[in-house]
MIKOL-369390 format. One record per atom (N, C-alpha, C): x, y, z. Coordinates in steps of 0.2 Angstrom, whole numbers, padded with zeros to 4 digits, always signed. Layout:
XYZ...
END
This chain:
+0004-0006+0000+0000+0000+0000+0004+0006+0000+0002+0011-0004+0006+0017-0004+0006+0021+0003+0012+0024+0004+0013+0027+0011+0012+0034+0010+0009+0037+0005+0007+0044+0005+0002+0046+0010+0003+0052+0013-0001+0054+0018-0006+0059+0014-0010+0062+0019-0015+0067+0016-0011+0073+0014-0013+0075+0008-0010+0081+0005-0004+0080+0000-0002+0073+0000+0003+0072-0004+0001+0068-0011+0004+0070-0016+0002+0067-0023+0004+0060-0023-0001+0055-0025+0001+0048-0025+0007+0047-0030+0011+0043-0028+0017+0041-0032+0015+0038-0038+0018+0040-0044+0017+0037-0050+0022+0031-0051+0020+0025-0053+0024+0020-0054+0026+0020-0062+0030+0015-0063+0032+0015-0070+0026+0013-0075+0022+0009-0072+0016+0007-0076+0011+0013-0077+0012+0018-0073+0008+0024-0073+0010+0029-0078+0016+0028-0082+0019+0033-0086+0020+0030-0093+0015+0027-0096+0016+0025-0103+0015+0031-0108+0013+0037-0105+0013+0043-0109+0020+0044-0112+0025+0042-0109+0032+0044-0112+0034+0039-0117+0030+0034-0119+0031+0030-0124+0028+0032-0130+0030+0029-0136+0028+0032-0142+0021+0029-0143+0019+0024-0140+0012+0021-0141+0006+0025-0137+0008+0030-0133+0003+0033-0129-0002+0037-0134-0007+0040-0131-0012+0044-0135-0009+0051-0136-0009+0054-0142-0007+0061-0143-0014+0065-0142-0013+0072-0144-0019+0076-0143-0025+0074-0147-0024+0072-0153-0030+0070-0157-0034+0064-0154-0030+0059-0152-0033+0053-0149-0036+0054-0142-0032+0059-0138-0035+0060-0132-0042+0064-0132-0042+0069-0137-0048+0073-0138-0053+0068-0141-0051+0063-0145-0056+0058-0148-0059+0054-0142-0055+0052-0137-0057+0049-0131-0062+0052-0128-0061+0059-0127-0066+0063-0123-0072+0064-0127-0072+0065-0133-0078+0066-0138-0081+0059-0138-0078+0054-0139-0081+0047-0140-0084+0045-0134-0081+0047-0128-0084+0045-0122-0090+0049-0120-0090+0056-0122-0096+0060-0121-0102+0058-0125-0100+0058-0132-0105+0057-0137-0106+0049-0138-0110+0046-0134-0111+0039-0136-0118+0038-0139-0121+0033-0138-0128+0032-0140-0133+0036-0136-0131+0039-0130-0135+0042-0126-0138+0048-0129-0134+0052-0132-0137+0058-0136-0142+0057-0141-0141+0051-0144-0146+0049-0149-0153+0047-0146-0153+0045-0140-0159+0043-0136-0161+0049-0132-0157+0054-0131-0159+0060-0126-0165+0063-0128-0166+0065-0134-0172+0069-0136-0179+0066-0133-0179+0059-0134-0185+0056-0131-0186+0056-0124-0180+0055-0120-0180+0056-0113-0182+0063-0111-0180+0068-0114-0182+0075-0113-0189+0077-0115-0192+0073-0120-0198+0075-0123-0204+0077-0117-0204+0073-0112-0210+0074-0107-0210+0081-0104-0204+0084-0104-0203+0091-0101-0205+0096-0106-0204+0095-0113-0206+0100-0118-0199+0104-0119-0200+0109-0123-0194+0114-0125-0191+0117-0119-0194+0117-0113-0190+0120-0107-0184+0116-0106-0184+0109-0108-0178+0105-0107-0172+0108-0110-0173+0113-0116-0167+0116-0119-0164+0121-0114-0168+0124-0110-0165+0129-0105-0161+0125-0100-0163+0119-0098-0159+0115-0094-0153+0113-0097-0153+0111-0104-0147+0109-0107-0142+0115-0107-0144+0121-0108-0140+0127-0108-0136+0127-0101-0140+0126-0096-0137+0127-0089-0132+0121-0088-0134+0115-0090-0130+0109-0090-0123+0110-0094-0124+0113-0100-0118+0115-0104-0113+0119-0100-0116+0125-0097-0112+0129-0093-0108+0126-0088-0112+0121-0084-0109+0118-0078-0104+0113-0081-0105+0110-0087-0100+0105-0089-0094+0108-0092-0094+0114-0095-0088+0118-0096-0084+0120-0090-0088+0122-0085-0084+0124-0079-0081+0118-0076-0084+0112-0076-0080+0106-0074-0074+0104-0079-0075+0105-0085-0070+0104-0090-0064+0108-0088-0065+0114-0087-0059+0119-0085-0056+0117-0079-0060+0115-0074-0058+0113-0067-0054+0106-0068-0056+0102-0072-0052+0095-0073-0045+0097-0076-0046+0102-0081-0039+0104-0084-0034+0107-0080-0037+0111-0075-0032+0114-0070-0029+0109-0065-0034+0104-0063-0032+0099-0059-0026+0094-0062-0027+0093-0068-0023+0088-0072-0016+0091-0073-0015+0098-0073-0009+0101-0073-0005+0100-0067-0009+0100-0061-0006+0100-0054-0004+0093-0052-0009+0089-0054-0008+0082-0051-0009+0077-0057-0003+0076-0060-0003+0071-0066-0004+0064-0065-0005+0060-0070-0005+0053-0069-0012+0051-0069-0013+0044-0071-0020+0041-0072-0024+0041-0065-0030+0042-0066-0035+0041-0060-0040+0047-0060-0039+0053-0063-0043+0058-0063-0046+0060-0057-0053+0060-0056-0056+0063-0050-0053+0059-0043-0051+0053-0044-0049+0049-0039-0042+0052-0036-0037+0053-0040-0031+0056-0038-0032+0063-0035-0036+0067-0038-0037+0073-0036-0040+0074-0029-0045+0069-0027-0049+0069-0021-0044+0066-0016-0040+0061-0017-0035+0058-0013-0029+0063-0011-0027+0067-0016-0022+0071-0015-0024+0077-0010-0030+0079-0010-0033+0085-0006-0035+0082+0000-0039+0077+0001-0043+0075+0007-0041+0068+0010-0036+0065+0007-0034+0059+0010-0037+0052+0007-0035+0047+0010-0037+0040+0007-0045+0039+0007-0048+0040+0012-0055+0038+0012-0059+0042+0007-0058+0049+0006-0061+0052+0001-0059+0050-0006-0053+0048-0007-0050+0045-0013-0054+0038-0015-0055+0034-0009-0058+0028-0010-0066+0029-0013-0069+0033-0009-0076+0034-0011-0077+0037-0018-0072+0041-0020-0072+0044-0027-0071+0038-0032-0066+0034-0030-0065+0029-0035-0071+0024-0035-0074+0022-0029-0079+0017-0029-0085+0020-0033-0087+0026-0032-0093+0029-0035-0092+0030-0042-0086+0032-0044-0084+0033-0052-0084+0026-0055-0082+0021-0052-0082+0014-0055-0089+0012-0056-0094+0013-0051-0101+0012-0052-0103+0015-0058-0102+0022-0059-0104+0026-0064-0102+0023-0071-0096+0021-0071-0093+0018-0077-0096+0012-0080-0097+0007-0076-0101+0001-0079-0108+0002-0079-0111+0006-0074-0118+0007-0075-0120+0011-0081-0115+0016-0082-0116+0020-0088-0116+0016-0095-0111+0011-0095-0111+0007-0100-0117+0003-0102-0121+0001-0096-0127-0002-0097-0132+0003-0100-0132+0009-0098-0137+0014-0101-0135+0015-0109-0129+0016-0110-0127+0016-0117-0129+0010-0121-0128+0005-0119-0130-0002-0122-0138-0002-0123-0142+0000-0119-0149+0001-0119-0151+0005-0125-0148+0011-0125-0149+0016-0130-0147+0014-0137-0141+0010-0137-0138+0007-0143-0143+0002-0146-0146-0002-0142-0151-0007-0144-0157-0004-0148-0159+0002-0146-0165+0006-0150-0163+0007-0157-0157+0008-0159-0155+0010-0166-0153+0003-0169-0150-0002-0166-0149-0008-0169-0156-0011-0171-0161-0010-0167-0168-0013-0169-0171-0009-0174-0168-0004-0177-0171-0001-0183-0170-0006-0189-0165-0011-0188-0164-0016-0193-0166-0023-0191-0165-0025-0185-0167-0031-0183-0171-0031-0176-0175-0036-0175-0179-0036-0169-0184-0030-0169-0187-0029-0174-0191-0023-0175-0197-0023-0170-0199-0029-0168-0204-0029-0163-0202-0028-0156-0196-0027-0155-0193-0025-0148-0195-0030-0143-0194-0037-0145-0195-0042-0140-0189-0042-0135-0191-0043-0129-0186-0042-0123-0180-0046-0124-0181-0053-0125-0175-0057-0126-0171-0055-0131-0173-0053-0137-0169-0051-0142-0165-0045-0141-0169-0040-0137-0165-0034-0135-0160-0035-0130-0161-0040-0126-0155-0042-0121-0149-0045-0125-0150-0049-0129-0145-0052-0133-0141-0047-0137-0145-0042-0140-0141-0037-0144-0137-0032-0139-0140-0031-0133-0136-0026-0128-0130-0030-0126-0130-0036-0125-0124-0040-0123-0119-0040-0128-0121-0041-0134-0116-0040-0140-0113-0034-0140-0117-0028-0139-0114-0022-0138-0109-0020-0133-0110-0024-0127-0106-0023-0121-0099-0027-0122-0099-0033-0125-0094-0037-0125-0089-0036-0131-0092-0033-0137-0087-0032-0142-0082-0027-0141-0084-0021-0138-0079-0016-0136-0074-0019-0130-0076-0024-0126-0072-0027-0121-0066-0031-0125-0068-0034-0130-0063-0038-0134-0058-0033-0137-0061-0027-0140-0056-0023-0143-0051-0020-0138-0054-0018-0132-0049-0016-0126-0044-0021-0124-0046-0027-0124-0041-0032-0122-0035-0033-0127-0036-0030-0133-0030-0031-0138-0025-0026-0137-0026-0020-0133-0021-0016-0131-0023-0008-0133-0018-0004-0131-0020+0003-0131-0020+0006-0138-0015+0003-0143-0015+0006-0149-0021+0005-0153-0024-0001-0152-0031-0003-0155-0036+0002-0153-0036+0003-0146-0041+0008-0143-0041+0014-0146-0035+0017-0147-0034+0024-0149-0036+0025-0157-0034+0020-0161-0036+0020-0168-0044+0019-0169-0047+0014-0165-0054+0013-0165-0058+0019-0163-0055+0023-0158-0059+0028-0155-0059+0034-0160-0053+0035-0164-0053+0041-0169-0058+0039-0174-0058+0033-0177-0063+0031-0182-0070+0032-0180-0072+0029-0175-0079+0029-0173-0081+0037-0171-0076+0041-0169-0078+0048-0167-0080+0051-0173-0076+0050-0179-0077+0054-0185-0084+0052-0188-0085+0045-0188-0091+0043-0191-0098+0045-0187-0097+0046-0180-0103+0047-0176-0105+0055-0177-0100+0059-0179-0101+0066-0180-0105+0068-0186-0105+0064-0191-0108+0065-0197-0116+0066-0196-0120+0061-0193-0127+0063-0192-0128+0068-0187-0124+0069-0182-0125+0074-0177-0124+0081-0180-0119+0081-0184-0117+0088-0188-0123+0090-0193-0125+0084-0196-0131+0086-0201-0137+0089-0197-0139+0086-0192-0145+0088-0188-0143+0095-0185-0137+0096-0183-0135+0103-0180-0135+0108-0185-0135+0107-0191-0134+0112-0197-0140+0112-0201-0141+0107-0206-0146+0106-0210-0153+0105-0207-0153+0101-0202-0159+0100-0198-0162+0106-0196-0159+0111-0194-0162+0117-0191-0166+0120-0196-0165+0119-0203-0169+0122-0208-0176+0119-0209-0177+0113-0206-0183+0110-0207-0188+0110-0201-0186+0114-0196-0190+0114-0190-0197+0117-0191-0202+0115-0187-0208+0118-0187-0211+0119-0180-0213+0125-0179-0215+0127-0172-0220+0123-0169-0225+0120-0173-0230+0116-0171-0227+0109-0168-0221+0107-0170-0218+0101-0167-0216+0101-0160-0215+0107-0157-0212+0108-0151-0217+0106-0145-0223+0108-0146-0228+0107-0141-0228+0112-0136-0231+0111-0130-0231+0116-0124-0224+0117-0122-0222+0123-0120-0216+0125-0118-0214+0121-0111-0218+0120-0107-0217+0116-0101-0222+0111-0101-0221+0105-0104-0226+0100-0106-0227+0096-0100-0223+0096-0095-0224+0091-0089-0229+0094-0084-0231+0100-0084-0236+0103-0080-0233+0105-0073-0227+0104-0072-0224+0105-0065-0221+0112-0065-0218+0115-0060-0216+0121-0059-0210+0122-0064-0208+0128-0067-0203+0128-0071-0196+0126-0068-0195+0128-0062-0189+0126-0058-0188+0119-0058-0194+0115-0056-0194+0108-0055-0192+0105-0062-0196+0107-0067-0195+0104-0074-0187+0105-0076-0185+0111-0075-0178+0112-0077-0173+0108-0073-0174+0107-0067-0170+0103-0063-0170+0095-0065-0176+0093-0066-0177+0086-0068-0174+0085-0075-0175+0089-0079-0173+0088-0086-0165+0089-0086-0162+0093-0082-0155+0094-0081-0152+0088-0079-0155+0085-0074-0152+0079-0072-0151+0073-0077-0156+0073-0081-0155+0068-0087-0150+0071-0092-0150+0077-0094-0146+0080-0099-0139+0079-0097-0137+0079-0090-0130+0079-0088-0127+0072-0090-0131+0067-0091-0129+0061-0093-0125+0062-0100-0127+0066-0104-0124+0067-0110-0117+0070-0110-0115+0073-0104-0108+0076-0103-0104+0071-0099-0106+0066-0096-0102+0061-0092-0097+0058-0097-0091+0059-0095-0085+0057-0100-0081+0063-0101-0082+0069-0099-0078+0074-0100-0071+0074-0097-0071+0070-0092-0065+0069-0087-0061+0063-0090-0063+0059-0095-0059+0053-0097-0052+0054-0099-0050+0060-0102-0043+0061-0103-0039+0061-0097-0042+0064-0091-0038+0065-0085-0038+0058-0082-0043+0054-0083-0043+0047-0080-0038+0043-0083-0037+0043-0089-0032+0040-0093-0025+0044-0094-0024+0049-0090-0018+0053-0091-0012+0050-0092-0011+0044-0088-0005+0041-0088-0003+0037-0095-0009+0037-0100-0008+0034-0106-0008+0040-0112-0007+0046-0109-0007+0052-0114+0000+0055-0115+0002+0056-0121+0009+0059-0121+0008+0066-0119+0014+0069-0116+0014+0076-0113+0007+0077-0110+0005+0074-0104-0001+0075-0101-0003+0082-0098+0003+0085-0096+0002+0092-0093-0001+0097-0098+0001+0095-0104-0001+0100-0110-0007+0097-0113-0007+0091-0115-0013+0088-0119-0019+0086-0115-0019+0084-0109-0025+0083-0105-0030+0089-0105-0027+0094-0102-0032+0100-0102-0035+0102-0108-0030+0102-0114-0033+0104-0120-0038+0099-0123-0037+0093-0122-0041+0088-0125-0048+0088-0121-0048+0089-0114-0054+0090-0110-0058+0096-0113-0055+0102-0113-0059+0108-0115-0061+0107-0122-0057+0106-0127-0059+0105-0134-0064+0100-0135-0064+0094-0132-0069+0089-0133-0075+0091-0130-0075+0094-0124-0082+0097-0121-0085+0102-0126-0081+0107-0128-0084+0112-0132-0087+0109-0139-0084+0105-0142-0086+0102-0148-0093+0098-0147-0093+0095-0141-0099+0091-0139-0105+0096-0138-0103+0101-0134-0108+0106-0132-0112+0109-0138-0108+0111-0143-0111+0114-0149-0116+0109-0153-0113+0103-0154-0117+0097-0157-0123+0096-0153-0123+0095-0147-0128+0093-0142-0134+0098-0143-0132+0104-0141-0138+0110-0141-0141+0110-0148-0138+0111-0153-0141+0112-0160-0144+0106-0162-0141+0100-0161-0144+0094-0163-0151+0092-0160-0151+0093-0153-0157+0092-0149-0162+0097-0151-0161+0103-0152-0165+0108-0154-0169+0106-0161-0164+0103-0166-0167+0101-0172-0172+0095-0172-0170+0091-0167-0174+0085-0167-0181+0087-0163-0181+0091-0158-0187+0093-0155-0192+0097-0160-0188+0100-0165-0192+0104-0170-0194+0100-0176-0192+0094-0177-0193+0091-0183-0198+0084-0182-0198+0082-0176-0202+0076-0174-0208+0079-0169-0214+0078-0171-0220+0080-0167-0219+0078-0160-0221+0082-0155-0220+0081-0148-0224+0075-0146-0229+0073-0149-0234+0068-0147-0230+0061-0149-0226+0061-0154-0222+0055-0156-0216+0054-0153-0213+0060-0151-0206+0060-0149-0205+0056-0142-0209+0056-0138-0209+0053-0131-0208+0046-0132-0212+0043-0137-0212+0035-0137-0207+0033-0142-0203+0037-0145-0198+0035-0150-0192+0032-0147-0190+0026-0150-0183+0023-0148-0177+0025-0152-0179+0029-0157-0173+0031-0162-0175+0038-0164-0175+0043-0160-0177+0050-0162-0174+0053-0167-0167+0052-0168-0163+0055-0173-0165+0052-0180-0166+0045-0180-0168+0042-0186-0175+0045-0188-0180+0045-0184-0186+0048-0185-0186+0055-0188-0181+0059-0185-0180+0066-0187-0178+0066-0194-0173+0062-0196-0170+0062-0203-0175+0060-0208-0179+0055-0206-0184+0052-0210-0189+0058-0212-0191+0062-0207-0196+0067-0208-0193+0072-0213-0186+0073-0212-0183+0078-0217-0183+0076-0224-0180+0070-0225-0179+0067-0231-0184+0063-0234-0189+0061-0230-0194+0057-0233-0192+0050-0234-0196+0045-0233-0194+0038-0233-0190+0036-0227-0186+0030-0228-0183+0027-0223-0175+0027-0224-0173+0028-0230-0166+0027-0232-0161+0031-0227-0163+0038-0227-0159+0042-0223-0159+0041-0216-0165+0039-0213-0165+0037-0206-0161+0031-0205-0161+0026-0210-0156+0020-0209-0149+0022-0208-0147+0027-0212-0140+0029-0212-0138+0032-0205-0143+0036-0202-0142+0039-0195-0142+0033-0190-0146+0028-0191-0146+0023-0186-0139+0019-0187-0137+0018-0193-0130+0015-0193-0125+0019-0190-0125+0025-0191-0120+0030-0187-0121+0030-0180-0127+0029-0177-0128+0029-0170-0126+0022-0167-0126+0017-0171-0123+0010-0169-0116+0011-0169-0112+0014-0173-0105+0015-0173-0103+0019-0167-0107+0025-0166-0106+0029-0161-0107+0026-0154-0112+0021-0153-0112+0018-0147-0106+0013-0146-0104+0010-0151-0098+0005-0150-0092+0009-0148-0091+0015-0151-0086+0019-0149-0086+0022-0142-0092+0024-0140-0093+0026-0133-0091+0020-0128-0094+0014-0130-0093+0009-0125-0085+0007-0125-0082+0008-0131-0075+0006-0131-0071+0011-0127-0072+0017-0127-0069+0022-0122-0070+0020-0115-0077+0019-0113-0079+0018-0106-0077+0012-0104-0076+0007-0108-0073+0000-0105-0066+0001-0103-0062+0005-0106-0056+0007-0104-0056+0011-0097-0060+0016-0097-0061+0019-0091-0063+0015-0085-0067+0010-0086-0069+0006-0081-0064+0002-0077-0058+0001-0081-0052-0002-0078-0047+0003-0076-0046+0008-0079-0041+0013-0077-0042+0016-0070-0048+0018-0068-0049+0021-0062-0048+0016-0056-0051+0010-0056-0049+0005-0050-0042+0003-0050-0039+0003-0056-0032+0001-0056-0028+0006-0053-0029+0013-0054-0025+0018-0050-0026+0018-0043-0033+0016-0041-0034+0016-0034-0031+0009-0031-0031+0004-0034-0028-0002-0032-0021-0002-0031-0017+0002-0035-0010+0003-0034-0008+0007-0027-0013+0011-0025-0013+0014-0018-0016+0010-0013-0018+0004-0014-0021+0000-0009-0028+0001-0007-0031+0005-0011-0038+0007-0010-0043+0004-0014-0041-0001-0018-0046-0006-0022-0042-0013-0021-0046-0018-0022-0043-0025-0022-0037-0025-0027-0032-0029-0025-0025-0029-0029-0027-0032-0035-0032-0036-0036-0033-0040-0043-0034-0035-0048-0036-0029-0047-0037-0023-0052-0030-0021-0055-0025-0022-0051-0018-0020-0054-0015-0025-0059-0018-0031-0060-0015-0036-0064-0016-0033-0072-0011-0034-0075-0011-0032-0083-0008-0037-0087-0010-0037-0093-0007-0042-0098-0005-0039-0104+0000-0042-0107+0003-0040-0113+0008-0034-0113+0011-0032-0118+0016-0027-0118+0012-0020-0117+0006-0020-0119+0002-0013-0118+0000-0012-0111+0001-0017-0107-0002-0017-0100-0009-0016-0099-0013-0021-0103-0020-0021-0103-0023-0023-0096-0027-0019-0093-0030-0021-0086-0036-0026-0087-0034-0032-0089-0039-0037-0091-0045-0038-0086-0043-0039-0079-0048-0040-0074-0053-0035-0074-0050-0028-0074-0055-0023-0073-0060-0022-0079-0057-0024-0085-0061-0024-0091-0067-0029-0091-0065-0035-0089-0070-0041-0089-0075-0040-0083-0072-0038-0077-0077-0038-0072-0082-0032-0073-0080-0026-0076-0085-0021-0077-0090-0023-0082-0088-0027-0087-0092-0029-0092-0097-0034-0090-0095-0038-0085-0100-0043-0082-0105-0039-0078-0103-0034-0074-0108-0031-0070-0112-0027-0074-0110-0023-0080-0114-0020-0084-0119-0025-0088-0117-0031-0089-0122-0036-0092-0127-0038-0087-0125-0039-0081-0131-0040-0076-0136-0035-0075-0133-0028-0075-0138-0023-0074-0142-0022-0080-0140-0023-0086-0144-0023-0092-0149-0028-0092-0148-0034-0090-0153-0039-0090-0158-0038-0085-0156-0035-0079-0161-0034-0073-0165-0028-0076-0162-0023-0079-0166-0017-0081-0171-0019-0086-0170-0023-0091-0175-0025-0096-0180-0029-0093-0179-0033-0087-0184-0037-0084-0188-0034-0079-0185-0028-0076-0188-0025-0070-0191-0018-0071-0187-0014-0075-0188-0007-0076-0193-0005-0082-0198+0000-0080-0202+0002-0086-0199+0007-0090-0195+0011-0087-0191+0016-0091-0184+0014-0091-0182+0010-0095-0175+0007-0094-0170+0012-0095-0170+0016-0100-0164+0020-0101-0164+0026-0096-0170+0029-0094-0170+0034-0090-0168+0032-0083-0170+0026-0080-0169+0024-0074-0161+0023-0073-0158+0020-0078-0151+0019-0077-0147+0025-0078-0149+0030-0082-0146+0036-0083-0146+0040-0077-0151+0040-0073-0152+0044-0067-0147+0041-0062-0146+0035-0061-0142+0032-0057-0134+0033-0059-0133+0033-0065-0126+0034-0067-0124+0042-0066-0129+0046-0067-0128+0053-0066-0126+0054-0058-0130+0052-0054-0129+0053-0047-0122+0050-0045-0120+0044-0047-0114+0041-0045-0108+0045-0048-0109+0048-0054-0104+0052-0057-0103+0059-0054-0109+0062-0051-0108+0069-0048-0104+0069-0042-0105+0063-0038-0101+0063-0032-0093+0064-0033-0090+0060-0038-0083+0061-0040-0082+0068-0042-0087+0071-0046-0086+0078-0049-0086+0083-0043-0090+0082-0039-0091+0087-0033-0084+0086-0029-0082+0080-0028-0076+0080-0024-0069+0083-0027-0069+0082-0034-0064+0085-0038-0064+0092-0038-0070+0095-0039-0071+0102-0039-0069+0105-0032-0071+0101-0026-0069+0103-0020-0062+0103-0018-0058+0098-0021-0051+0098-0021-0048+0104-0024-0050+0106-0030-0048+0112-0033-0049+0118-0029-0055+0119-0026-0056+0125-0022-0052+0125-0016-0051+0119-0013-0046+0118-0007-0039+0120-0008-0037+0118-0014-0030+0120-0016-0030+0128-0018-0035+0131-0021-0035+0138-0022-0035+0142-0016-0039+0140-0011-0039+0143-0004-0032+0143-0001-0029+0137-0002-0022+0136+0002-0017+0141-0001-0017+0142-0008-0012+0146-0011-0014+0153-0012-0020+0155-0009-0022+0162-0010-0017+0167-0008-0014+0165-0002-0009+0170+0000-0003+0171-0003-0001+0165-0008+0005+0165-0011+0004+0167-0019-0002+0167-0021-0003+0168-0028-0002+0175-0030+0003+0176-0035+0004+0183-0037-0001+0186-0043-0003+0181-0047-0008+0183-0052-0015+0182-0049-0017+0188-0047-0024+0188-0043-0030+0187-0048-0029+0190-0054-0034+0189-0059-0035+0181-0061-0030+0178-0062-0031+0171-0063-0034+0167-0057-0031+0169-0051-0034+0166-0045-0042+0167-0045-0044+0173-0046-0051+0175-0045-0055+0171-0051-0052+0170-0057-0055+0167-0062-0056+0159-0060-0051+0156-0058-0051+0149-0056-0056+0148-0050-0056+0153-0046-0061+0152-0040-0068+0152-0043-0070+0157-0047-0076+0158-0050-0078+0151-0053-0074+0149-0058-0075+0143-0062-0077+0137-0057-0073+0136-0052-0073+0131-0048-0080+0131-0044-0082+0137-0041-0088+0138-0038-0094+0136-0042-0094+0138-0048-0099+0136-0053-0099+0129-0054-0094+0126-0054-0093+0118-0055-0096+0115-0049-0095+0117-0043-0098+0115-0037-0105+0116-0037-0107+0122-0038-0115+0123-0038-0118+0119-0043-0115+0118-0049-0118+0113-0054-0119+0106-0051-0114+0104-0047-0114+0097-0045-0120+0096-0040-0121+0101-0035-0126+0101-0030-0133+0101-0034-0134+0105-0039-0140+0106-0042-0142+0099-0046-0137+0096-0049-0138+0090-0052-0140+0084-0047-0137+0084-0041-0140+0079-0036-0147+0081-0034-0149+0087-0033-0155+0089-0032-0160+0087-0037-0158+0088-0043-0163+0086-0049-0164+0079-0050-0160+0075-0047-0160+0067-0049-0166+0064-0046-0169+0067-0041-0175+0064-0038-0174+0060-0032-0179+0060-0027-0178+0057-0021-0176+0050-0021-0180+0046-0026-0179+0039-0026-0172+0037-0029-0169+0041-0034-0163+0040-0037-0157+0042-0031-0158+0047-0028-0153+0049-0022-0153+0043-0017-0159+0041-0015-0159+0035-0010-0155+0029-0013-0157+0027-0018-0154+0021-0021-0146+0022-0022-0145+0028-0025-0138+0029-0027-0134+0030-0021-0136+0034-0016-0132+0034-0010-0131+0028-0006-0136+0024-0006-0136+0017-0003-0130+0013-0007-0130+0013-0014-0125+0010-0017-0118+0012-0016-0117+0019-0015-0111+0022-0014-0108+0020-0007-0113+0020-0002-0111+0018+0005-0109+0011+0006-0112+0007+0001-0110+0000+0001-0102-0001+0001-0099+0004-0002-0091+0004-0002-0088+0004+0004-0091+0006+0010-0088+0007+0016-0085+0000+0019-0090-0005+0019-0087-0011+0021-0081-0014+0017-0081-0012+0010-0075-0014+0006-0069-0010+0008-0070-0004+0010-0064+0000+0012-0061-0003+0019-0066-0005+0023-0064-0008+0030-0060-0014+0029-0062-0018+0024-0059-0024+0022-0052-0023+0019-0052-0018+0015-0045-0017+0012-0040-0014+0017-0043-0010+0022-0038-0007+0027-0037-0012+0033-0040-0018+0033-0040-0022+0039-0033-0025+0040-0029-0027+0035-0022-0030+0037-0018-0024+0039-0018-0018+0036-0014-0013+0038-0015-0010+0044-0022-0010+0046-0024-0008+0053-0021-0013+0058-0021-0019+0057-0019-0024+0061-0011-0023+0062-0008-0022+0057-0001-0021+0057+0001-0015+0062-0003-0010+0060-0002-0003+0064-0003-0004+0072-0008-0008+0073-0010-0010+0080-0004-0014+0084-0002-0019+0080+0004-0023+0083+0010-0018+0084+0011-0014+0079+0017-0009+0080+0016-0005+0086+0010-0002+0087+0008+0002+0093+0009-0001+0099+0008-0008+0100+0008-0011+0106+0016-0013+0108+0020-0013+0103+0027-0014+0104+0031-0007+0105+0028-0002+0104+0031+0005+0104+0030+0008+0111+0035+0009+0115+0034+0012+0122+0033+0019+0121+0027+0021+0123+0024+0028+0122+0028+0033+0127+0030+0031+0133+0034+0035+0138+0041+0032+0139+0046+0036+0138+0053+0034+0139+0055+0033+0146+0052+0028+0149+0054+0027+0156+0059+0021+0157+0065+0023+0159+0070+0017+0159+0075+0017+0153+0080+0014+0154+0085+0014+0148+0083+0009+0143+0085+0011+0137+0083+0006+0131+0087+0000+0131+0084-0006+0129+0088-0012+0130+0090-0014+0123+0095-0018+0122+0098-0020+0116+0093-0025+0112+0088-0028+0116+0084-0033+0113+0077-0029+0111+0077-0022+0112+0071-0018+0110+0069-0020+0103+0063-0021+0101+0061-0023+0094+0061-0016+0090+0062-0010+0093+0062-0004+0088+0068-0004+0085+0069-0001+0079+0075+0001+0076+0079+0005+0080+0086+0004+0079+0091+0008+0083+0090+0015+0083+0088+0018+0077+0087+0025+0076+0081+0027+0080+0076+0023+0081+0071+0025+0085+0073+0025+0093+0077+0020+0094+0078+0019+0101+0083+0024+0104+0087+0027+0099+0092+0032+0101+0089+0039+0101+0083+0040+0099+0080+0046+0099+0078+0049+0106+0077+0055+0107+0076+0058+0113+0069+0055+0115+0069+0053+0122+0062+0050+0124+0059+0056+0129+0053+0055+0130+0049+0060+0134+0047+0057+0140+0048+0059+0146+0046+0057+0152+0039+0058+0154+0036+0054+0158+0029+0054+0160+0028+0061+0163+0032+0064+0168+0031+0071+0170+0030+0076+0165+0034+0075+0160+0034+0080+0155+0027+0080+0151+0025+0074+0150+0019+0073+0146+0013+0076+0150+0013+0074+0157+0008+0077+0161+0008+0085+0161+0014+0087+0161+0014+0095+0162+0012+0098+0155+0013+0095+0150+0011+0097+0143+0004+0097+0142+0001+0091+0145-0006+0090+0144-0010+0096+0149-0007+0098+0154-0011+0102+0159-0009+0109+0157-0004+0111+0153-0003+0118+0152-0007+0120+0146-0009+0126+0146-0013+0129+0140-0009+0129+0134-0012+0128+0128-0008+0127+0122-0004+0133+0120-0006+0139+0121-0002+0145+0119+0004+0145+0123+0005+0142+0129+0011+0142+0133+0016+0137+0132+0014+0132+0127+0019+0127+0126+0025+0130+0122
END
């Protein structure tokens, strides 16, 4: 277990530094990892999930975009100060100690594989444009499992394959989204939007609820920082990839969602399993154009699952190297150092959640999305808090006051955004999500048990009070035995003397 204490950066091992090798991600691949992880199949299903709220969901989307950009800048600043793989985990551990680091890693790990289940469910909706058009549950489950395990196999082949695959799928997925974000805007009809606040709740409530769902679209903006150890020149490329990727996704998201809301009638949009396909079909007429969009969405989903499957393994591996996750997550195979156990275990858990969701949930995509959002916001919040903590610490030393003020404002916005997202997730999601996160506490106790026992044994062997001469058979090291001892009278005097007089 790492011996780093609170406030110290976790030590980076040789395995943490593949960025120095020629096979690491460059800026294009790192940006593609961010974009590919953010833009999965979720965005292709998002208009249907937001449809019950009406166009007011676009207001929520704008607010979520502002919060996401604040988080992107915050992660960029954090990656400059604390390099290495792990992202939110290493930031929380560096600032607040091991327990905060563990909870961050645990929560984010849940987000990663639960989010994969949500992406797979959305991906199924577009695959079923071509097969299983009757949406039979058994067929949907089989398709989802194929979508989960194909990227796992790609990840098991190594980092080079991951980077190349990520770039190709990112380019392909942008085509239909860019089409809707540009050409699609020309075909909008006011009558398709429906009532501005279609849910009938208060505007604040509708915006909060829609915002919690919309946030799922931006989960993944931190992936470059999580895999920073595999990025070449991470201090320079991780912040740039994070900000560039988030900005690109924000433009596509806002305009593309607006176009879908304006081209598909509101009465049809809520029940659509492939809203972008329906939108393009309404624009072009017939089904051929919509089929092209469905094909692109399928590629997009595979690309997102490919990136997230890597992240599912990177976060627990970074924590396991510090003794805060089971050691088995540190096991790698091949010259590329593939974390095989992390990849396989996360895919198994995502598969189980997918099967359970199809057999138990009525709103499969939305239910998983809300759980993923909540478990993602906790690491985001702790990372933003870590940044604010460091800014407060260095406030007396910082000479560039304008930059300090700017960083503080951005970080406070990111924190406020995280709290707002938790509030908008709903009572039931917060209940189950918090319960799931707190299940990690027994795991933490189990991980710390051997070390706690060793510390207790050492404490029982260590004389607290230096009474009497040291013996040659004393179990303490010689250096410790020759150090100045403190007598019992001195201890009592110090305990009874006011602190300011010591």
